[in-house]
C-alpha positions in Angstrom: -107.4 88.5 111.4 -105.3 88.2 114.5 -101.6 87.4 114.6 -99.3 87.0 117.5 -95.5 87.1 117.5 -95.5 84.4 120.1 -96.2 81.8 117.4 -92.6 81.2 116.4 -90.3 78.3 115.6 -88.0 78.6 118.5 -89.9 78.3 121.9 -87.0 80.1 123.7 -87.9 83.3 121.8 -91.2 83.5 123.7 -89.2 84.6 126.7 -87.4 87.5 124.8 -88.6 91.0 125.1 -92.2 91.6 124.0 -95.6 89.9 123.6 -97.5 91.2 120.6 -101.0 90.7 119.2 -101.9 92.3 115.9 -105.5 93.0 114.7 -106.2 93.9 111.1 -109.0 95.9 109.5 -109.7 98.0 112.6 -111.5 101.3 112.0 -110.4 104.5 113.7 -113.6 104.6 115.8 -113.0 101.0 117.0 -109.4 101.9 117.9 -110.6 104.8 120.0 -113.1 102.6 121.7 -110.4 100.1 122.5 -108.3 102.9 123.9 -111.1 104.1 126.1 -112.0 100.5 127.3 -108.4 99.7 128.3 -107.7 103.1 129.9 -104.4 104.7 130.7 -103.4 102.5 133.6 -101.9 99.6 131.5 -98.6 98.1 130.7 -99.4 97.4 127.0 -98.6 99.8 124.2 -101.1 100.3 121.4 -100.0 101.2 118.0 -102.5 102.0 115.3 -101.5 102.6 111.7 -103.9 102.7 108.7 -106.3 99.9 110.0 -103.7 97.8 111.7 -103.7 97.7 115.5 -100.8 96.1 117.5 -101.0 95.5 121.2 -97.6 95.0 122.7 -96.7 94.1 126.2 -93.0 94.9 127.0 -91.0 92.4 129.0 -87.7 92.8 130.9 -85.3 93.0 128.0 -87.4 95.5 126.2 -87.9 97.7 129.3 -84.2 97.6 130.2 -83.2 98.8 126.7 -85.8 101.5 126.6 -85.0 102.8 130.1 -81.2 102.8 129.6 -81.4 104.6 126.3 -83.8 107.1 127.9 -81.2 107.6 130.7 -78.5 108.3 128.1 -80.7 110.9 126.3 -81.3 112.7 129.6 -77.6 112.7 130.4 -76.9 114.2 127.0 -79.4 117.0 127.4 -78.1 117.7 130.9 -74.5 118.0 129.8 -75.2 119.8 126.6 -77.6 122.2 128.5 -80.6 121.4 126.3 -84.1 121.7 127.7 -86.3 118.6 127.2 -89.9 117.7 127.6 -90.3 114.0 128.1 -93.5 112.3 127.1 -92.6 108.6 127.5 -95.3 106.5 125.9 -98.0 109.2 125.6 -100.5 108.4 122.9 -99.8 110.4 119.8 -103.0 110.5 117.7 -103.4 112.1 114.2 -106.8 111.0 112.9 -106.1 112.4 109.4 -103.2 110.0 109.0 -104.9 107.2 110.8 -102.0 107.1 113.2 -102.1 106.4 116.9 -98.6 105.8 118.3 -97.4 105.0 121.8 -93.6 105.0 121.4 -91.3 103.8 124.1 -89.9 107.3 124.5 -90.6 110.6 122.8 -89.1 114.0 123.5 -89.4 117.6 122.6 -85.9 119.1 122.6 -85.5 121.7 119.7 -89.2 122.5 119.9 -89.4 122.3 123.7 -90.2 126.0 124.1 -93.3 125.6 121.9 -94.8 122.9 124.2 -93.4 123.8 127.6 -96.0 123.7 130.3 -98.9 122.7 128.1 -100.6 119.5 127.0 -99.5 118.7 123.5 -102.1 118.9 120.8 -100.8 117.5 117.5 -103.5 119.3 115.6 -101.6 122.6 116.3 -98.2 121.5 117.8 -95.3 120.0 116.0 -94.5 116.3 116.4 -91.9 115.3 119.0 -88.3 116.0 117.9 -87.0 112.6 118.8 -88.8 109.2 119.2 -87.3 105.9 120.4 -88.8 102.5 119.6 -87.4 99.3 121.0 -88.5 96.4 118.8 -86.7 93.2 119.6 -89.3 90.8 118.4 -91.0 91.2 115.0 -93.6 93.9 114.6 -96.1 94.1 111.7 -96.4 97.8 111.9 -94.2 99.8 109.5 -93.0 102.3 112.1 -90.4 103.9 109.9 -93.2 104.8 107.4 -95.6 105.8 110.3 -93.2 108.2 111.9 -92.2 109.5 108.5 -95.8 110.3 107.8 -96.0 112.1 111.1 -92.9 114.1 110.1 -91.0 113.2 113.2 -87.5 114.8 112.6 -85.5 112.0 114.2 -86.4 108.4 114.9 -84.2 105.9 116.8 -84.9 102.2 116.5 -83.2 99.6 118.7 -83.6 95.9 118.1 -81.7 94.6 121.1 -78.3 94.7 119.4 -78.4 97.5 116.8 -79.4 101.1 117.0 -80.7 102.6 113.7 -81.0 106.4 113.4 -83.3 107.9 110.9 -83.3 111.6 110.0 -86.1 113.3 108.1 -84.9 115.0 105.0 -87.2 116.5 102.4 -90.1 114.5 103.9 -88.3 111.1 103.8 -86.2 109.2 106.3 -82.6 108.4 105.5 -80.4 106.3 107.7 -77.6 108.1 109.5 -74.6 107.2 111.6 -75.0 110.4 113.7 -77.8 112.2 115.5 -78.9 115.7 114.5 -80.1 116.2 118.0 -76.8 115.2 119.7 -73.8 115.9 117.4 -71.4 114.6 120.0 -73.0 111.2 120.1 -71.7 108.1 118.3 -73.4 104.7 118.1 -70.4 103.2 119.8 -71.1 105.4 122.8 -74.6 104.0 123.0 -73.5 100.4 122.7 -70.8 101.0 125.4 -73.3 102.6 127.7 -75.8 99.7 127.3 -73.1 97.1 127.8 -71.7 98.8 130.9 -75.2 99.1 132.4 -75.3 95.3 132.3 -71.7 94.7 133.6 -71.1 97.7 135.9 -74.6 98.7 137.0 -76.6 101.8 136.0 -75.4 104.2 138.6 -71.7 103.6 137.9 -72.3 103.8 134.2 -74.1 107.1 134.5 -71.2 108.5 136.5 -68.6 107.4 133.9 -70.8 108.7 131.0 -71.0 112.1 132.6 -67.3 112.3 133.0 -66.7 111.1 129.4 -69.1 113.7 128.0 -67.5 116.5 130.1 -64.1 115.6 128.8 -65.4 115.6 125.2 -67.1 119.0 125.6 -63.9 120.5 127.1 -61.8 119.4 124.1 
């Protein structure tokens, strides 16, 4: 069965943020064959979870949200003197869980020393410490459950207006108002950063955010 998020009641929504096609009852071997056939030089993100394969092509609103939140994360690690290994949309495959994820952003921060300078192998390495997904249009993949199964400690989900932070506790996600990775961060800071990127430009917003973080750190 094939579904697409473009079949919607409001034709204006087609221009939103993503184009999605979902394939059901796909075997792991078929998923890997599709990955090989499409190669790495592609704009589409493939997400596979327990027989369901979603092919998502990000459009401008999606990419802007992803890139700007990614900038904020890098600014936080810089000012808080935290090392970071950025893996962007690297394919994260765990055959035993029937999971193949290509998140918008994924990072090693707490566990960065364990993977520094090497190619990550999830058979022996821990999962990324922080994963960001931007899902503005509907997705059929249960990403909260998927990343919970992968034991990702912190999962951020942004729907174009709202940021949800999930923290892994005793094997299950709970929604949180604060980040374990960045104790200094509030959701209002994220929303202000994203809004200012649109109204003041990204460079000016980054300068102002650095100054604000420095003032908070010195308090």
